[in-house]
N, C-alpha and C positions, 0 to 999 in steps of 0.2 A: 398346663403351659397349651391345650389346645385351646381352652378358653381365651387366653390371652390373645394368640394367635387371630382366633375369632374378630375380638374386637379390634384388634387392628389393622383386620383387611375393612373391617364397617368403616373405619376414620377413612381409610385413605376412599375408600367408594364413594365415601360423601363430597369428601374435599374433592374430588375430582370428579363430582356431579357425572356420574356413570349415566349412560344413556338408559341402561338396562338391568332393573334390581338381582341381587344374587342372593339365595336362598344359602343363609348361611349354614345350617345344617348339614346339606349337602356336601359342604366340602371338608376333605377330607385333614389330616394337619400337615401332609405333605402339600396337600396342593394347592392350600392356604402360602405354605412358605416361598413356594413357585411363583404365585400371586404375587407377594409383596415384593418378589426381588423384582420382577417384570416391572413394577409400576414405579417402584424407589430408582430403576434402571433408566427410568425413559425420562431423554432429555426434556427441557422445559422450553418448548416453542417461542416462547415470549422473550427470554434469556437469547436464544440464538438471535433472534431477530435482532434483540437491543445492542448484542456485540457487534454484528455481520451484515445488518441492513444499511445500507447509503445517508450516509449523512447529510443534513439540509446545510445547503452554505449559501452565504450570503454576502453580497459587497460590502465592505468597510472601509471608511478613510481613516488613514493615521494620518493625524495634525501635522504639519510641515509648511514653513514661511516660506521657502522657496520649491518645493517639490508637492505633485498632486500624485499620492500613494494609495493606490484601493491595494486592499488584501482581501481575500476569502476566509470569511469567517464563519467556522463549522457549529453545528449543534446538532445533538441527535445521540450522543454518547456519553458516559461517564465521565472520558479523559478527556474531553473537549476543549476546557479550560489552559491545559496541557498544551494540547496540538495547536491551539490561536496563541498562546505566549510565543510556544516554538515558532511559528509560522511569522508574526510580527517581529521577533527578534532577528531573525535572518535574514529578513528583508530588509530592515534598518541597517544590517552589518552591513550587505552588500553597498544600500544608497551610499552609506560612510564612505565607500571607496571610490566614489566617483567623484569625481570633483566638478561638478553641475548639477544645476537643477533636473529632476528628472518628471516624467510621469510613466505608470504602470500601466501594466493590466497582467491577468491572467486566465488558464485554461485549463478545466479540470479533463484529467484524462482517464482515468479508474477514481473512480467512488462505488467501489461493489466489493463482497464477500471481506467487511471491514479491513479493506485498504483505501487508501486515500493516496492518488498522485495529483499532485499539481504541478505547471509551469507557468513561470511566472516572470515576464519579459520587462527591462528598466529598457526606458528611450530617452533621448535627450529631448528638454521643450525647445530647444533652440531650433533644432532641424529634425527631429525625429528620429534620427539615427539610432540602430541599436547600440547598447551600450552593456549591455548583461543578459544573460538566459540562468535562471535559479528554477531549477527543479528539486521538489519537496515531496516525498514519500513519504506517510506515516502507516500506521498499523491503529487503528483505532481501537482494538480489543487492550490495547497498552499503553498508549498516547506516546508512543515512543518513535522520535523518528529511524528509519529504517535504513541501515548501511548496506551497502553493495554486497560486501564481505557474506555479510548476516545471515542471505538467502540462502549458501551452499553448506555443504556439507564441510566442519572444522578440519576432519581429516582427511577430506580430500584438496589436495589443492590443484587438478584436473583444470577446473574454470579459468584458471587463471591463465591456463596456454588456449584454450579452447575459444576463450572469448575473442583473444587476440588473433586470433585463426578466421574466425567468421568475418572480423571488422576489415582484416586485410582482403578475404576472397570477394566482398561487398563491394571495398574500395576499388578493386580491378576491375568490377563489372562495372562500376559506374564511370569509370575511366580518374578515378581521384588519385595524384601520386602520392605518395606516402614520403614522410620525409625518412624513417628508421623499416629497418626488417622488424625492429623489435620495440613492441605496442607497448605502449604503458596503461595496462589497467589493473589501478590504486583498489587498496578496501574501500575507499570514499569515493571512489568514480560518481562523475557526475551523470545523473540516468533519471528516467523515468518510466513510470509504466503505463501502456496505453493500449487499448481496446479497439483491435482491427474489425468489426464487422462480428465480433463474437470472437476471434484471436487474441488472445493476450498476447501482447509484447514487450520484451524489455529494449527498451531505446535509449543505447549509450550517447553521453553528448561530451566532444572533444572541443576543448578553446582555439580559437585562431592559432595558427603557427605549431600547436601541439604534436599532433600526428602529421599536419599536412599544409600544403601553402594556403597564404592569405586570401587567396583566389577561392577556395573552399570555403571561408568562411566559419562557420560554426557546425561542423556534420555530426549529423543523427546516423545511426546504424540499427536500424530493427531488427531485432531477433526474436523469433516466436518460443513463448517458453516451454512448449512442446519441445523443441529441440534439445533444452537445454536442462529437461526435467530430469535425465538421471545423475545429475549434478547436483540438486538440489538437497540441501538439508532435511531429516525426516520432519523436523517442527518450524521447518521453511511455510512462512506467510504466502510465499509465491502457488503452492499445493493449492492454495484455496481459487485460484484465478484459473485453474487448469480443469 
């Protein structure tokens, strides 16, 4: 048994290119077991960087006879094809709902810690009116689109009341007239994530007339993640941004 442990330790040390050689004869069996456990438990930096490092993003033109549509194309993670297909599909679906030619632009709001958050805007080709805002957020570790409800503890519904309270308080400070005292914050509420000088924000977006008058346009409300950290689920992707 001791010889087997010695062989395993030697293999691990050679594989890891250890800086200092170890005299195997000086290692007792219990020390060898501890060393093996420590080496096995150590995470690989390369794997961590692959999953959680920033993605490479390049503009990509979607062929369209009437519109000029540019979308972000990502690379640098194993799920890049899944993410790119989802981005293109959602933008195409949004364009179909608009009964006129459009042009698009996008801005990257978060691209770190395995999270990509993009804000796509569609404008009229005729007069440059803003016609739609489409926020998209993905977990690059899984390739999945992130729903707002998925960030919070499934057994704790307090976020459904806390977020509207924050929106109401901000609207009051900004002089925005709300149409109702009961604000809707749905499971699939429109949002994006934003890095404000090192402080990560959850930004809720509401459509015109959804919670306020048309004069307010498409109101956005910025909520520091640190203010809602206690509501997040144990495996929430947002914890990586804190």
